TIRO-951091 format. One line per field, with one value per residue (C-alpha): residue in one letter; residue number from 0; z, y, x; chain. Coordinates in steps of 0.02 Angstrom, whole numbers, always signed. Layout:
res [a/...]
n [NUM/...]
pz [Z/...]
py [Y/...]
px [X/...]
chain [A/...]
***
This chain:
res [m/t/v/l/v/p/p/r/d/t/r/a/p/a/p/s/p/s/a/p/r/r/g/a/g/l/l/p/r/w/w/r/r/l/t/a/m/r/t/a/i/v/l/l/f/l/l/a/l/a/a/v/p/g/s/l/l/p/q/r/s/l/s/q/n/s/v/n/q/y/f/i/e/h/p/s/l/a/p/v/l/d/r/l/y/l/f/d/v/f/s/s/p/w/f/a/a/v/y/l/l/l/f/v/s/l/i/g/c/v/l/p/r/g/l/e/h/y/r/a/m/r/a/a/p/p/p/a/p/r/n/l/l/r/l/p/d/s/g/q/l/p/t/v/l/p/a/e/q/a/l/d/v/v/e/e/e/l/r/v/r/r/f/r/v/v/r/r/r/g/e/l/s/a/e/k/g/y/l/k/e/t/g/n/l/l/f/h/l/s/l/v/a/l/l/l/g/l/a/g/g/k/l/w/g/y/e/g/s/i/l/v/t/e/g/q/g/f/c/n/s/f/q/q/y/d/t/y/s/a/g/p/l/v/d/s/g/d/l/t/p/l/c/v/d/l/e/d/f/r/a/e/y/e/d/n/l/t/a/a/s/f/t/a/d/i/g/y/g/a/p/g/e/e/s/r/t/t/t/i/g/v/n/d/p/l/r/l/d/g/d/r/v/y/t/t/g/h/g/f/s/p/t/f/t/v/t/r/p/d/g/t/s/l/d/d/v/s/v/p/f/l/p/s/d/q/a/t/m/a/s/q/g/a/l/k/v/p/d/l/g/p/d/g/e/d/q/f/a/v/e/g/f/f/a/p/t/g/l/v/q/g/g/v/l/t/s/v/d/p/r/p/l/a/p/q/v/a/i/v/a/y/q/g/y/l/g/l/d/s/g/i/p/q/s/v/y/s/l/d/a/s/q/i/d/r/g/r/l/t/e/v/g/s/a/n/l/s/v/g/e/s/t/t/l/p/d/g/t/t/i/a/f/t/g/y/r/q/f/a/a/f/q/y/s/h/d/p/g/q/l/w/v/l/g/s/s/i/a/l/l/t/g/l/l/g/m/l/l/l/r/r/e/r/v/f/a/r/t/t/a/a/p/g/d/g/g/t/v/l/t/l/a/s/i/t/r/g/s/g/e/n/a/p/r/f/a/a/l/t/d/d/l/s/d/a/l/s/s/r/r/p/a/p/e/p/e/d/p/p/r/v/s]
n [0/1/2/3/4/5/6/7/8/9/10/11/12/13/14/15/16/17/18/19/20/21/22/23/24/25/26/27/28/29/30/31/32/33/34/35/36/37/38/39/40/41/42/43/44/45/46/47/48/49/50/51/52/53/54/55/56/57/58/59/60/61/62/63/64/65/66/67/68/69/70/71/72/73/74/75/76/77/78/79/80/81/82/83/84/85/86/87/88/89/90/91/92/93/94/95/96/97/98/99/100/101/102/103/104/105/106/107/108/109/110/111/112/113/114/115/116/117/118/119/120/121/122/123/124/125/126/127/128/129/130/131/132/133/134/135/136/137/138/139/140/141/142/143/144/145/146/147/148/149/150/151/152/153/154/155/156/157/158/159/160/161/162/163/164/165/166/167/168/169/170/171/172/173/174/175/176/177/178/179/180/181/182/183/184/185/186/187/188/189/190/191/192/193/194/195/196/197/198/199/200/201/202/203/204/205/206/207/208/209/210/211/212/213/214/215/216/217/218/219/220/221/222/223/224/225/226/227/228/229/230/231/232/233/234/235/236/237/238/239/240/241/242/243/244/245/246/247/248/249/250/251/252/253/254/255/256/257/258/259/260/261/262/263/264/265/266/267/268/269/270/271/272/273/274/275/276/277/278/279/280/281/282/283/284/285/286/287/288/289/290/291/292/293/294/295/296/297/298/299/300/301/302/303/304/305/306/307/308/309/310/311/312/313/314/315/316/317/318/319/320/321/322/323/324/325/326/327/328/329/330/331/332/333/334/335/336/337/338/339/340/341/342/343/344/345/346/347/348/349/350/351/352/353/354/355/356/357/358/359/360/361/362/363/364/365/366/367/368/369/370/371/372/373/374/375/376/377/378/379/380/381/382/383/384/385/386/387/388/389/390/391/392/393/394/395/396/397/398/399/400/401/402/403/404/405/406/407/408/409/410/411/412/413/414/415/416/417/418/419/420/421/422/423/424/425/426/427/428/429/430/431/432/433/434/435/436/437/438/439/440/441/442/443/444/445/446/447/448/449/450/451/452/453/454/455/456/457/458/459/460/461/462/463/464/465/466/467/468/469/470/471/472/473/474/475/476/477/478/479/480/481/482/483/484/485/486/487/488/489/490/491/492/493/494/495/496/497/498/499/500/501/502/503/504/505/506/507/508/509/510/511/512/513/514/515/516/517/518/519/520/521/522/523/524/525/526/527/528/529/530/531/532]
pz [+2354/+2340/+2290/+2338/+2203/+2258/+2166/+2010/+2031/+1880/+1928/+1820/+1904/+1971/+1872/+1953/+2016/+1940/+1769/+1634/+1549/+1369/+1254/+1394/+1307/+1133/+1145/+1211/+1078/+937/+1014/+1012/+830/+783/+871/+802/+687/+551/+553/+543/+391/+307/+341/+274/+116/+102/+124/-16/-123/-86/-145/-317/-388/-328/-439/-591/-592/-589/-419/-388/-259/-394/-555/-575/-762/-779/-687/-804/-954/-886/-872/-1054/-1114/-1007/-982/-921/-813/-729/-626/-557/-507/-430/-318/-256/-213/-337/-389/-204/-144/-4/+74/+50/+200/+156/+143/+311/+389/+334/+389/+564/+586/+536/+658/+803/+757/+753/+920/+1004/+931/+955/+1131/+1217/+1114/+1165/+1350/+1327/+1236/+1376/+1506/+1399/+1386/+1575/+1606/+1612/+1473/+1506/+1582/+1467/+1406/+1487/+1331/+1231/+1099/+1035/+972/+784/+812/+953/+993/+1128/+1163/+1279/+1382/+1522/+1611/+1763/+1739/+1806/+1704/+1546/+1574/+1602/+1428/+1352/+1441/+1381/+1199/+1205/+1285/+1145/+1026/+1127/+1208/+1375/+1484/+1642/+1741/+1835/+1928/+1801/+1650/+1553/+1453/+1331/+1218/+1093/+950/+1044/+910/+789/+892/+924/+735/+721/+850/+772/+603/+672/+784/+634/+535/+672/+672/+482/+496/+629/+516/+371/+484/+552/+375/+337/+496/+487/+301/+153/-35/-172/-363/-482/-666/-692/-860/-903/-831/-690/-516/-358/-170/-45/-3/-11/-99/-248/-280/-408/-295/-122/+22/+201/+359/+496/+607/+476/+486/+347/+460/+469/+285/+242/+171/-2/-177/-340/-513/-675/-783/-922/-961/-1083/-1147/-1246/-1347/-1421/-1606/-1581/-1498/-1322/-1184/-1137/-1003/-931/-844/-769/-722/-568/-445/-264/-98/+48/+16/+33/+16/-130/-250/-287/-448/-483/-610/-565/-659/-642/-526/-464/-355/-255/-73/+70/+251/+225/+81/-98/-263/-405/-589/-626/-802/-935/-1076/-1180/-1146/-1309/-1307/-1381/-1410/-1404/-1473/-1458/-1590/-1473/-1465/-1293/-1300/-1197/-1259/-1257/-1124/-1102/-1028/-998/-1115/-1034/-1139/-1203/-1292/-1209/-1369/-1475/-1335/-1417/-1286/-1245/-1143/-1130/-1116/-1013/-1027/-908/-929/-1083/-1144/-1110/-972/-907/-953/-1099/-1063/-1191/-1201/-1320/-1315/-1412/-1466/-1476/-1587/-1563/-1738/-1824/-1976/-2047/-2122/-2189/-2099/-1932/-1842/-1768/-1694/-1762/-1652/-1470/-1516/-1561/-1744/-1822/-1684/-1733/-1635/-1674/-1580/-1552/-1485/-1369/-1302/-1162/-979/-913/-743/-646/-512/-496/-341/-427/-441/-615/-694/-749/-894/-979/-1005/-909/-1030/-940/-989/-1172/-1159/-1083/-1221/-1104/-1203/-1391/-1521/-1626/-1732/-1759/-1851/-1870/-1838/-1853/-1758/-1815/-1892/-1829/-1859/-1849/-1774/-1842/-1709/-1757/-1616/-1672/-1600/-1642/-1604/-1556/-1500/-1355/-1193/-1100/-927/-794/-671/-499/-342/-175/-39/+146/+239/+415/+435/+291/+399/+523/+379/+314/+485/+508/+337/+377/+546/+460/+336/+477/+577/+422/+389/+571/+566/+406/+431/+617/+704/+877/+946/+1105/+1157/+1299/+1378/+1510/+1587/+1640/+1708/+1577/+1607/+1642/+1703/+1730/+1630/+1571/+1428/+1370/+1284/+1172/+1082/+988/+932/+803/+738/+589/+415/+353/+413/+589/+555/+490/+636/+762/+679/+690/+874/+910/+823/+920/+1084/+1042/+1010/+1167/+1274/+1201/+1238/+1420/+1553/+1710/+1862/+1983/+2143/+2297/+2395/+2575/+2696/+2781/+2944/+3096/+3218]
py [-2628/-2648/-2501/-2510/-2439/-2390/-2477/-2386/-2298/-2345/-2230/-2075/-1916/-1808/-1648/-1493/-1382/-1231/-1308/-1233/-1348/-1395/-1271/-1148/-1013/-1045/-922/-775/-811/-806/-649/-562/-611/-549/-382/-349/-198/-309/-416/-261/-200/-371/-376/-199/-252/-406/-297/-183/-335/-411/-250/-262/-386/-269/-133/-242/-347/-284/-293/-341/-203/-73/-142/-308/-274/-268/-434/-512/-445/-523/-692/-676/-631/-761/-908/-1029/-911/-812/-958/-997/-815/-811/-960/-863/-712/-603/-516/-480/-445/-324/-438/-600/-707/-698/-508/-497/-613/-503/-349/-416/-480/-310/-226/-337/-322/-132/-119/-241/-149/+33/+30/-35/+87/+229/+188/+176/+343/+423/+362/+421/+596/+608/+538/+647/+638/+501/+540/+581/+433/+408/+448/+583/+595/+421/+482/+523/+710/+774/+908/+1014/+1201/+1287/+1432/+1545/+1528/+1420/+1252/+1303/+1464/+1368/+1246/+1396/+1459/+1286/+1270/+1441/+1401/+1232/+1300/+1429/+1280/+1202/+1063/+988/+1011/+920/+974/+848/+866/+929/+881/+919/+814/+886/+806/+856/+779/+683/+738/+618/+469/+558/+569/+384/+340/+461/+376/+202/+259/+348/+188/+97/+235/+221/+34/+68/+196/+74/-63/+55/+100/-85/-118/+32/+69/+9/+31/-13/-12/+19/+59/+211/+262/+445/+509/+381/+377/+277/+298/+240/+71/-102/-165/-50/-88/-215/-266/-203/-243/-185/-200/-320/-174/-90/-102/-52/+85/+165/+212/+397/+453/+514/+498/+530/+561/+551/+697/+688/+592/+644/+544/+629/+540/+583/+572/+396/+347/+335/+404/+584/+620/+559/+683/+661/+795/+734/+795/+740/+767/+683/+611/+746/+889/+1002/+925/+1008/+987/+959/+881/+736/+641/+492/+581/+711/+623/+696/+713/+729/+708/+545/+486/+486/+450/+399/+364/+203/+167/+199/+117/+123/+77/+43/+87/-26/-21/-192/-203/-362/-412/-360/-183/-198/-106/-65/+102/+165/+46/+52/-80/-66/-168/-210/-171/-325/-225/-66/-10/-3/-6/-155/-211/-355/-362/-425/-352/-460/-437/-562/-515/-414/-522/-489/-618/-592/-768/-728/-705/-621/-577/-493/-532/-409/-343/-153/-68/+122/+133/-21/-110/-270/-387/-554/-536/-509/-342/-267/-99/+3/+160/+191/+349/+331/+384/+250/+150/-23/-172/-357/-442/-618/-632/-772/-827/-947/-961/-843/-926/-764/-847/-1006/-945/-961/-794/-738/-587/-443/-411/-582/-726/-887/-1006/-1158/-1107/-1102/-1270/-1351/-1282/-1171/-1018/-1032/-920/-838/-714/-610/-451/-313/-144/+37/+179/+193/+19/-124/-308/-411/-585/-730/-704/-520/-446/-292/-242/-66/+2/+182/+247/+240/+324/+322/+249/+279/+154/+234/+179/+244/+232/+272/+272/+347/+325/+434/+588/+477/+405/+581/+641/+483/+506/+686/+633/+489/+607/+728/+588/+528/+701/+718/+545/+583/+766/+779/+713/+648/+732/+722/+836/+805/+920/+891/+1009/+970/+1081/+1145/+1109/+1255/+1424/+1373/+1384/+1248/+1124/+1098/+930/+920/+774/+745/+596/+615/+494/+554/+627/+725/+740/+797/+862/+1034/+1057/+1009/+1125/+1269/+1231/+1226/+1393/+1477/+1409/+1466/+1642/+1642/+1580/+1711/+1852/+1807/+1859/+1760/+1827/+1915/+1825/+1907/+2014/+1977/+2100/+2224/+2164/+2272/+2281]
px [+3558/+3373/+3263/+3081/+2967/+2791/+2650/+2587/+2422/+2315/+2173/+2146/+2205/+2066/+2045/+2111/+1969/+2054/+2085/+1971/+1849/+1883/+1797/+1761/+1864/+1795/+1651/+1757/+1888/+1759/+1682/+1853/+1874/+1700/+1723/+1897/+1912/+1986/+1828/+1717/+1814/+1798/+1611/+1591/+1680/+1567/+1413/+1470/+1511/+1340/+1255/+1336/+1206/+1069/+1143/+1175/+1016/+835/+751/+570/+552/+592/+520/+430/+418/+607/+621/+491/+587/+747/+659/+604/+779/+870/+750/+885/+989/+850/+777/+951/+977/+804/+843/+995/+884/+979/+817/+780/+956/+917/+785/+883/+937/+1122/+1119/+1029/+1159/+1305/+1207/+1176/+1354/+1421/+1302/+1356/+1540/+1534/+1444/+1563/+1712/+1662/+1590/+1749/+1854/+1738/+1760/+1948/+1951/+1850/+1974/+2120/+2046/+2032/+2207/+2362/+2492/+2620/+2791/+2935/+3039/+3208/+3311/+3222/+3359/+3314/+3145/+3134/+3108/+3217/+3347/+3429/+3422/+3548/+3483/+3544/+3376/+3358/+3271/+3101/+3097/+3145/+3002/+2886/+2930/+2899/+2733/+2676/+2719/+2632/+2475/+2463/+2463/+2319/+2420/+2372/+2525/+2579/+2732/+2833/+2997/+3123/+3020/+2861/+2736/+2608/+2479/+2344/+2246/+2113/+1989/+2073/+2017/+1851/+1828/+1870/+1738/+1613/+1639/+1603/+1460/+1383/+1399/+1304/+1172/+1162/+1129/+996/+914/+910/+841/+708/+658/+635/+535/+418/+427/+326/+317/+195/+197/+52/+23/-89/-160/-185/-348/-345/-271/-243/-248/-119/-193/-118/-275/-244/-61/-5/+139/+186/+302/+286/+389/+333/+280/+170/-19/-139/-207/-34/-32/-30/-199/-151/-224/-131/-207/-108/-162/-31/+127/+264/+412/+550/+684/+852/+889/+957/+791/+862/+753/+793/+663/+499/+384/+212/+87/-5/-134/-118/-201/-286/-460/-591/-465/-428/-304/-136/-39/+146/+262/+375/+510/+623/+747/+625/+494/+352/+412/+289/+351/+443/+332/+393/+307/+422/+397/+490/+429/+300/+205/+47/-134/-227/-412/-547/-733/-817/-996/-1098/-1229/-1371/-1301/-1220/-1053/-903/-837/-658/-596/-407/-293/-104/+5/+172/+328/+417/+553/+615/+704/+546/+414/+328/+201/+87/-72/-250/-425/-544/-733/-815/-1002/-1044/-1188/-1372/-1382/-1206/-1152/-1037/-853/-745/-559/-439/-254/-148/+21/+40/+169/+192/+265/+200/+269/+194/+324/+266/+101/+186/+170/+330/+377/+523/+515/+469/+375/+190/+209/+98/+10/-52/-113/-122/-264/-328/-506/-565/-734/-771/-726/-591/-571/-587/-695/-592/-502/-333/-243/-195/-114/-225/-107/-118/-239/-233/-147/-218/-395/-342/-253/-408/-519/-619/-562/-581/-502/-637/-540/-383/-333/-203/-282/-230/-314/-496/-505/-614/-643/-803/-803/-908/-1043/-1062/-956/-860/-691/-631/-457/-497/-327/-208/-161/+3/+26/+157/+227/+220/+309/+248/+382/+370/+536/+531/+718/+775/+811/+903/+1004/+1042/+1103/+1206/+1286/+1335/+1407/+1498/+1582/+1626/+1708/+1800/+1871/+1927/+2006/+2103/+2152/+2189/+2345/+2387/+2545/+2648/+2790/+2913/+3040/+3174/+3302/+3479/+3615/+3736/+3920/+4033/+3975/+3795/+3637/+3519/+3509/+3331/+3300/+3145/+3063/+2901/+2797/+2658/+2528/+2428/+2441/+2591/+2770/+2812/+2988/+2933/+2813/+2946/+3072/+2947/+2915/+3102/+3131/+2990/+3057/+3233/+3171/+3065/+3210/+3328/+3207/+3193/+3315/+3345/+3255/+3374/+3411/+3334/+3458/+3496/+3412/+3529/+3600/+3567/+3713]
chain [A/A/A/A/A/A/A/A/A/A/A/A/A/A/A/A/A/A/A/A/A/A/A/A/A/A/A/A/A/A/A/A/A/A/A/A/A/A/A/A/A/A/A/A/A/A/A/A/A/A/A/A/A/A/A/A/A/A/A/A/A/A/A/A/A/A/A/A/A/A/A/A/A/A/A/A/A/A/A/A/A/A/A/A/A/A/A/A/A/A/A/A/A/A/A/A/A/A/A/A/A/A/A/A/A/A/A/A/A/A/A/A/A/A/A/A/A/A/A/A/A/A/A/A/A/A/A/A/A/A/A/A/A/A/A/A/A/A/A/A/A/A/A/A/A/A/A/A/A/A/A/A/A/A/A/A/A/A/A/A/A/A/A/A/A/A/A/A/A/A/A/A/A/A/A/A/A/A/A/A/A/A/A/A/A/A/A/A/A/A/A/A/A/A/A/A/A/A/A/A/A/A/A/A/A/A/A/A/A/A/A/A/A/A/A/A/A/A/A/A/A/A/A/A/A/A/A/A/A/A/A/A/A/A/A/A/A/A/A/A/A/A/A/A/A/A/A/A/A/A/A/A/A/A/A/A/A/A/A/A/A/A/A/A/A/A/A/A/A/A/A/A/A/A/A/A/A/A/A/A/A/A/A/A/A/A/A/A/A/A/A/A/A/A/A/A/A/A/A/A/A/A/A/A/A/A/A/A/A/A/A/A/A/A/A/A/A/A/A/A/A/A/A/A/A/A/A/A/A/A/A/A/A/A/A/A/A/A/A/A/A/A/A/A/A/A/A/A/A/A/A/A/A/A/A/A/A/A/A/A/A/A/A/A/A/A/A/A/A/A/A/A/A/A/A/A/A/A/A/A/A/A/A/A/A/A/A/A/A/A/A/A/A/A/A/A/A/A/A/A/A/A/A/A/A/A/A/A/A/A/A/A/A/A/A/A/A/A/A/A/A/A/A/A/A/A/A/A/A/A/A/A/A/A/A/A/A/A/A/A/A/A/A/A/A/A/A/A/A/A/A/A/A/A/A/A/A/A/A/A/A/A/A/A/A/A/A/A/A/A/A/A/A/A/A/A/A/A/A/A/A/A/A/A/A/A/A/A/A/A/A/A/A/A/A/A/A/A/A/A/A/A/A/A/A/A/A/A/A/A/A/A/A/A/A/A/A/A/A/A/A/A/A/A/A/A/A/A/A/A/A/A/A]
***
């Protein structure tokens, strides 16, 4: 018997028009993973974990001096941390990436759940399961009442307990506790609102830091701040018109020389208006309609009088010296005098080390106490070219080391001075150490989203309490005819999702229903009307 086999078709089969393209479902699959509640929880944990370095390490936005001190104490580790943005954690790219992913994940997760919750609130409770006695909390109550009257009693008791009740043929379904899911949604929506408030504060907010010596002040202007940061939607004309003057600064210490409190007496007000006075501290800032003025640090500003041989003098000029040791408040700084000579061509500078309580050991001045008990200063005087007009930015608190290395600045003298002492340089210039003043490090912050963040935080806690303390509960009831002389058997069951045990609550409901059923009497059957013959 010969079997004819058709020739093999070597052509590739045409793709089915209904077959999905490869990779077509990749984007929806990744979107479902991103908007899952598990992903949102993981991202929230990562955001909290990413904020840990911002709490442990000094941040430039809060204190540039602390960052500089960290570089001095850890010269090899600090550059590595800086490349990882660990001194600018909250403005780093990786923190922003986690922040945005969490924001998208929460929106994609909460909005569909909100719509589903809205539909569930409008829907009727589901029908009773077929076998109620299989539920964890269930039982039966015999009664002499007819079926409809027994269900009337159950409905009345459940409505007193604020259940939504639906009657069906021979059975009853009741439900309450929608506020638990409402609290859940409120919690997550408040978290989204909190993220929006923080983002709005970054977009429309700004902050600046400045060192102010006693008797001096500043106005809210980017040009006056030592360092500042502003959101991309902030213009210089949007800054609040406010000026602050530092009248007095006080630092108090414990017996072990740890800082107890820092307080500053300030005057503040808009330009051209009468100034008002107040006292602020580290945790007690000046608050004005979304603007806050903090004290973030303090130090000393030694005062000098420089007199040239021709009699030209610069009297009681003070310059902030930045603390290099927070324990003893030993500080370093520089006084720059670009044009003190008769023709304005001489440039003069003093680089110094200030010790609030000075002690000279082996010719080296050190500080042994942060309190100004015996102020001394070690100075090195320079003459030459300071490089202030070179176009290269340089710190106002130190000299440009490159000018010294190139020989443009020449050392002309040095001395250790106490208050009231002076030293004379070879050219006849006299430098007198006349005293000191204290300075305060101020931070001016404008955050338009702080009230939004406060309201979101309160709503978040409210939703959390509702989510943890409330419970979702369903109760079902069904009537069947009792065997024998009549009556009804009422079958009850309950399902609860939430905190606590449901057995005591179900037992209390059963007892109340049993008492209510026992107190009712069956309605008499209507009598037949008399027959007329």
